[in-house]
Structure formats: structure tokens, C-alpha cells
N, C-alpha and C positions, 0 to 999 in steps of 0.2 A: 273143342274140349280142352279144359285146363291141363297144362303139364303136370299139375299137382294131384289130379284126381285119384290116381292109383298109387301115390307115394306114401311111404311111412314118414310122418313129419313130427319132429319133436319141437314143441314151442316152450322154451324156457320162459318163466314168467307168465305162462299161459292162463293162470288163474287170477292174474292181477288186472289192473285197470285197463291197460291197452290189450293185454293178452286175451281177455274174454272176447273182445271185438275181433281180434285176429282169428280166433277159433271159429267165430260165427262166419267170418268171410270165407274161411276154408270150407266150411260145411256148405256154403252157398255155391262153391265151386265143385261140389260133389264128393268131397273128401269124407269118407265114412268116419264115424266116431272112433272106431277101433284102430284107425290109422293116425289119429291125433294123440300124441303122448305128451302129457303135461306133468313134468316132474314137480313134486311138492317139496318144499324145503325140509320138512320133517323126515322125508325119505332120502333126499339127495341134497347134501350141502355142496353146491357147485364150486365153492372156493377150495374144496378138498379134492385132490387129484384122484384118490381112491374112489370117491363117490361118482366122479365123472366117468371113470373106467367102468364102473358098475352100471351107470346110466346107459352107456352105449351097448353094453352086453344085454341089458334088459329090454331096451326099446328098439334096438337095431334100426335106427332112423336112416333114411336116405337123404333127408333134408333137415337141417336145423335152422329154426328162426330164433335168434338169441335176443330176447327182450329183458331177461332178468337183470336187475341192477340194484345196487344200494345207492339211494339218491334222496335228495330232499331240497328244501329251500335254502336261503342264505344262512339261516341260523344253524341248520343241520350240517351244512358244508363247513361252516366255521368251527363247529364242535368236533367233527369227525374226519378231518382231512386224511389222516393215516389210514383209517378203516375204509374210507371211500376209495382211496387209491388201491389198496390191497385187494379188496373184495371184487371190484370191477375188473382189475387187471387179471386176477387169478381165475375168475370165472371164464373170461374170454380165452385166456391162455390155454387152460386145460381143455376147454371144449373144442377149440380149433385144432390143437395138436392131436387129440385122440379122435377127432373127426377124420383127420388125414389118415391116421393109423388104421382106421376102420373102413376106409374106402368111401367116405361120405361123398354124395353127389354135389351138394351145395350147402354153403353156410351163409346165412343172412345176418349181418351185424347191424343192430340199431345203435347209432351213435347219438351225439348230443350237440346242440348249439353251443354248449359250454366249451367245446373243443376249439372254437374260434378265438383268435387273438382279441385282447381287450379292446383295442382301438381299430377293429376291422372297418374299412370303408363300407358305408351302407348304400345299397343292399349287399349283404354278404354273398360273395361268389366263392364257389368251391376251391378255386385257385388260390384264395387267401388263407386257407387253413394253416399253412406253415409260416405265415409272414408275421410272427410275433407270439408272445406268451399270453395264455388266457387270463381273464379277470381273476384276481388272486383268490377270492373266496371260494371259487369252484374249480380252480386249476387242477387239484389232484384228481378229481373226478373226470374233468375234461381231458387231461393228458392221458389218463389210463385208457379211456375210450379211443383216443386218437392213436395210441400205440397199437391198438388192435387193428386199425386200418392198415398200418405198416406191416403187421404180421400177415394179414390176409393177402396183401400185395406180394410179399415174399413167398407165401405158400402157393399162390397162383403161378408165379414165375418158376419156382423150383419143383413143385409137386403137381401142378395142374389142377389144384383145388378150385373149383368154381365158387364164386361168392358174390355177394352184393353188399353195399354199404349205403345206408340211408342216414341222413342227418336231420332229424325233425326239430322244429322249434318247440317251445313249451306246449304240452298238450293240456286239454281240459275237457270236461264232459261228465256224464253220469258215471258213477262208480269211482270217481276220483278219490284221492286221499285227502280227507278233511281234518287230519290231526293238526293241532295248532303249531306244533314244533317242526314237523317234518314235511308239511304240505307246501306246494308251490303257491304262487301269488293268488291265482283266481279262486281256488277252494278256500284258501285262508281268508280272503276278503268276503266271500259269500258267507262263511261262518261268522265272521266278525259282524257283518251288517245284520244278519238275521238274529243273532244273539242280542245285539244292541236294540234292534227293533222290538223284539219280544220282551226285553227287560225294561223298555221305555227309557233307555239311556239318551242323553242329549248330545253325545258326541262319541266318535271313535278316534283312535290314534293309530296312524299308519307309519311304517318305517320309512326313513329317508326323507327326501325332499319332494318326491313325486315327479322329478324332472326326467328320470330315466325312461326309456321307451322299450317296449317289448312287442313281440308278435306271437300270436297264439293260433294253434291248430286244433280243430275239433277232433276228438279221439277216433270217431268213426271214419273220418277222412284219412287220418293217419293209418288206420288199419288197412283200408283199401289200398293205399299207396304201398305199404310194406308187402302185402300179398301180391300186388302187381309186380313189384320189384323181384319177388321170389320167382314169379313165373317168367319174367322177361330178361333178367340181367344175369350175367355170368362173371363179370369182372368187377373188382372192388374199387371202382372209381366212385368217391363219395358223391351222393346226390341229395341236395337240400329238399326238405319237405316243409312247406309253409303256405302262407296265403298272400304274401306281398302286402299285408296291411300292418302298419306300424301304429302303435298307440302309446301315449305317455301313461305312466302309472297314475298320475293325477287324473287324467281323463278316464282311465279304467276304473278307478275307485268311484268316481262320480257316477259312471254308468251302472256299475254294480249296485251302488247304493240306491239309485233310482229304480232299478229292476227288482230289488229286494224290498222296496217301499220303506227304506230307512230315510227319515227326513232330518236327522240331527246334523251337527256340525262335523266336518272332517278336519282333524288336526294332524300335523306332521311332526315326527320326532327325528330331527336332522342329525342327532347323535348316532343314529343307526345307519348302516351302509345302504347305498342305492344299488350296489352291484354294477354289472357292466353298463356303461352309459347308454348304448343303443343296441337294439337287436332287430334286424329285419333281413329276411333272406331273399336272394334272387332264386326263383324256382323254375326258371326257364329250362334248365337242364332236365328236370323231372318231366316236363311236358314233351321235350324233344326225345328223350330216351325211352319213355314208357307211356306217353300219352296221358299222364295224370295231372289233374288240377283239383284243388280243394273245391268243395261244393257248398258246404254249410256256411252261411253268413255268420259274422261274429255275434251280433246281437241275438240272432236266432239260437245259436249254440249256447250262449249264456242263459237264455230263457229256459232251454231244455235242461241245462245243468241245475239251475235254481229250482225248477219244478221237481226234478228228480230228488234233490236233497230235501226239499220240504216234505216230500211224501215218505221219506225213509225214517220212520219213528225209531227203529232200532239204531240206525246210524247216528241219528241226532242224540239219542240217549248216550251212546258211547262217546261221541264227540263232546257233548256238554258235560260229561263226567258224572 
């Protein structure tokens, strides 16, 4: 029986892209709906301490899985460095401190690959997290998340607060954010290719040179990993979540174009940034510590994501404006 079955669990960001899959995984473990509390932003602004105090009073959680974040792609990070630092730092700071004050059993922090130094040797090992400064465009977001790793370590040593820290690569899958300004690379490219295909355009233009590489994790695999970490881990030693598969942005664009049946030309705008040169994680620690490995292959995950997007008339109407 899962450790979580009879626990009251607060999932911040539980109505979002990753959160909906986390909640499904909790239900699969036998957690009743009435024991899963998902705070909505209109009711609780987690960047405000008073709202976090009220959250703990209302929900009385025994476990917090903290997914809520203000985040976006390169453009959004470049436009909102101050807000991204403040919002992500404030949410974690208040949730951890008031969790401690309320006798919380466990706090699970979802980190980010953006916390790694810009020129981390590939594949990224958890021991490299502090060996340099993150890539500049997403450093405020990455540093805010990384500071919470330190906070949880301090709270474990001083107060005995059990916690877990996971560091996923970029996620993708059904229900992702397809907004052109704030989305990450995969949904942005899917939208771009489908719009161009439907409009009969003869080319698309992509940011950068295409030389940077990335690694991607299907959202349902990430959800399984995070719930498993919640069940099995008590110490905030960062653990990478990924697939060990690195792909260049150029190859990614070509693959998505093929799967979206866009046959036009792909052009590159080298005046736009590439972001971090390479990203690929060493995930051996996840397998050793909690027996987790990704299951969904990359092309299969892309097909599922594209199929979902094509079927969502409402989403496409909103996305296309």
C-alpha cells in the first residue's frame, strides 16, 4: 500500500499541465479526491505570505507537492527576470516555512534543469549543480529554484523536515501551454508547424541557429517520477528526471515538421538566442534511489502531443487568436 493513500496532500499547480497528471497518479495510489487539495490562484496567491498561512489553515496538508511556478520559454524569461525570480522564490519560501510551522510531514520541491550552470559537462550530474552560473536568459528562474534546494537542506538539518527534490528536464505532452510567447520549445514548434501547414505557408522561421541541444521528458513519466519520489524519499538530495536522449533543436524542428505534415522550408533567425548550448541529464541516480526510468519514447510522446492538440478545437481557437 502506498505511503500516500491516507494522507492529506496539497498539490500546488495541481490544475496545471503537470499537476493534472500528478493528481491522476495519486488517485491511482488510492488517494481519495477529498484528500487531494489543489489551491487555485484566484483563491490563494502563493507569492503572498498571508495566503499561504490561510492555505495551511484551510487544507491542513500532511504532504505538499510543490509544482506551481511562473515560467516560460526564452522570450518570457528575457522579458520577466525580476518577476520570475520573485514569484518562484516567494512561493517556495512561504510554503516551506509555514509547512515547518504547521508540522508538515513532507515537502516535495520540483526544480528545473535551468538551475544547472551554463557550461555543465554533458550528461549533467547532480554534483555539478553548484559548479557555475546558469545560462543568463533563465538564470533568475533557475537560481530561485536552486535556492529552495538549500532552504530544504537547512530545514532538514535544523528542523527535521522531510523533503525531496527532483530536477526534471523540459516537459512536453497533452495539456501543455501552447501560447506563442510563454510556451516552451515543443508546443511552440507544434503550433508553428500546424499553423503554417493549415495556412499553406511555404516556410517557418525558428529562433537561433538550431545547434543547441535539449532533452525532453513526457509529462506522464515525470508525474510518475514525482509521486514515486514523494513515496520513497525523505532527504532533499537533488535527483535528475530525464530520458538520457539528447537532440539538437535543428533535428527537433525537422522531426516535429514531419510529424505535423508540414512540408515547407525551415529558416533560422540567428539574431535570436539559442539559450544554453547543451542539455542532457545523467538519470542514474533516479534509478538507484527510487527505481524510476522514463517509459514513453520521444517520437511516440510527440505523436500523442500533436494528436491531442489537433483534437482540441477550443485550445486551437484560443491559441490562434
